[in-house]
N, C-alpha and C positions, 0 to 999 in steps of 0.2 A: 504494500500500500504506500502510496506517495502522499506527502503532506503538501498542501498548497502553501507557498510562501506569501504571507500577507504583509511583511515589512517592506516598506519602500527601501530603496538603495541608500541607506544611511550608514555611517560608520558605527562601529560597536558602541562607542561612547554616546553617540547621538541616540541609538536605540534604547540604551539604559535610561537616558534622560527622559525620553518620551514615555517609557514604561512607568517610571516613577511619577511623572506628571499626571498620568492617567489615574494612578492609585491614590495620590494625595488629594484631600479635599481642597476646594478653593479657599484661600484666606479671606476672611471677612474684611471689609474696608474698616480702617481705623476710625473710631468715632471721635470727632473733634471735641476738645474740652468745651464745657459750657462757658459762654461769655459772661462778663460781669452783669449785664442787664438780665440775662437768663437766670443767673443765680439769685439776683435780687427778686425777680418775679417768683421763683421757687420759695424763697424765704417768706415773702409776703403771703403766698398761698399757705405755707406751713402755719404762719401765725393765725390766719383767718380760719382755716379748717380744723387745725389740730388743737389750737389754744383758745381763741376767742369763742368758737362754737362749743367748747367744753366748759365755759363759764369763767375763764380768767379775764378780769376787767381792770386790774391795776395799770394805770397809764405808764408808769416807769418800767414795769415788767414788760409790757407789750412793746415799748419803744426799744428796750434792750434786745429783745428777741428779734425785732425787725432789723437791727443794725449789726449785731455780732455775726460775723461770717462763720457759721458752723463748719463749713467745708474746709476751712483752714486748720481745723483742729482734728482732722481725720487723715489717715494714710491716703496717698494719691489714688490707690485702686478703689477706694470706697467713696470718693468725693461725689460721684454721680448719685449716691444714696443719701447725701448729707441732710436733705430736708424731708426724708421719709419719716413715717410715724413709728419708729422703733429704735432701740439702742443698737450701737454698732461696736465691733471690737476695735481696740486701739493698740493691741499687743500686750504681752506679759499677763495674759489672762484677765485683762481689764476691759471695760466698755465705757463709751460715752453714752450718757443717759438719754432716754427718749425725750424729745423736745418738750412734750407736755409736762413731764416730771420736773424738768429744769424750771419751766415757767411756774409750775405749782409751788415748788419749794421757794422760789424767789418771791412770789406774791405772799406766801405764808409768813415770811419774816419781814416783808415790807422794807427793804433797805432804803435809807435816806442818804442824800449827799453828805459826805463827811463822816458818816458813821463808820465804825471799825468792825469789820466782819472777819471771822475766822472760818476757814473751810478746811475740813479734814477729808482728804481723798481728792487730790488735784486732778488725777488722770491726765487728760490731754490739755486741761486748762480752760475748757469751754465754760463751765459754770462760773469759774473765777472771772472770766471775761464779761459774762452777763452781769455779775455783781459790780464789776468795775465800771461798766457802761451806765449804771445808775448813779455814779458819782461817789460810791462808797470807797473806803480804804480797805483793800482786801489783803489778807494774809492767809496763804494756803499751804498745806503740808501734804507731801506725797512720800510714801514709804518705799516706792520703787524708784531707785535713783535715775535710771534712763528716762522714765516718764517725767520726773521732776525737772530734769535738764531740758527735755524737749518742750515741756509746758512753759518754762521760763523763756526759752528762745522764741516761742510762738507769741507769747504775750508781749515781749519786747518788740518783736518785729511788727506787730499790729498796733503798737503805740499805747498799750495799756500800762502806763507807768505807775498807776495806783494799785498794782497787784504785785505782790512779792511771793516767791515760791521758796519753800524750805524742804530739803530732803530730811525726813525723820519720822519718828513714831507718833502718829496722831493721837494715841491714847494720852500723851503727856500735854497736848495742846502747845501753846506758844507763850510761855510765861512772861517773857520780856515785853510782849506787846499787849498783854492783858491789862485791864478787863476789856471784854468785847461787848459791843451792842447787840451782836447776833453771832451765833455759831451754827454752821450748816455742815452736816456729816453726810457724805455721799457713799458710805460703805457701812455695812451692818455689823455692829458688835452684838454679843449676846446680851449685854446689859449696858446701860449708859455709863461711860467713863466718868468717875467722880472728878477728875482733874478738869474736865471740860465744864462741868457744872460750876466749879469753883472759879473759873475764869469768865463767867457770865456776869456782866454788869447788872446792878439793881435796875430793874425795868427792862432788862434784856430778854431775848428770846432765842431758843434753839430748836432746830428741826433735825431729827435723826431717825433713821430706820433701825429698829431693834428686833433681834430674833435670829433664827438660823434657818437655812434651807428655804422652804416655801412658806414658813410661818414667820413673816416679818410684818411689823406694823410701823407706819410712819408716825412718830410721836412729836408733838409740839409742846415745848416747855416754856414757861415764863418765870422769871425771877421777880417776885413781887415782895419787896422788902425783906429779902432773905428767905422767903417761903417759895418753894418750887411747885408750880402748878403744872400738871401734865394732862395732855389730851391726845388720845389716839384718833387720828384723822383719816388714815387710808391704809389698806393692805398693799404691800409693795414687795418687790424682789430686787435686792441689790447684791452686789458682790460682797463677800464677807470682809469685815475689818481685820487686818492682819497686824502683826506686831504684838509684843507682850505688854499687858497692862502693868503699870507700876504696882509694886507690893505695898 
């Protein structure tokens, strides 16, 4: 039996190139990065549909969410998802919170220009930037050193000079800068760290997720004349707070 020759008169190298070309799928066209106006439109849609429609009304919070570029606090490969309604990984087992949760926690403490805010769990620096955009003086602690360094660089690059990042154990707070008008914790301890309560100014407020696994509650605390009032306001799921609590 004879086989028909179906190859044209190509060289051996050309034949292999054609064969491989037929086997490999066509490469999709590269998607161009979104332009600044496109990102601004996405951010406005995020605020309108994910935040305002869910009941957030504080003008300072809404303005901060409209102006802080969430995409700049994400890895390049995830920037197309920056204004979606879910948390996103930022490396080292950590995430950037869902936009609604960032807005909810911001409104809950009601930051005012010039107030001193402590954040525990800097992550990529997005929540710190939102606080800074309200005019508050922000001190934020991150226990993962590469994330602390990245967040500081991003905040400086974007001009948030009223936000300082420290690499360290959030359980201890930031004694040198205490007392604070507000404390925000973006990772979940099993119980409220006493050092943070001690660093809360009279009249100050704290918002913190407490619990483990799926059983976490977002707790709002107020220091009223040395008496701590607590209110459970929302079931949540945050990454666990790491680092050893002081004995």
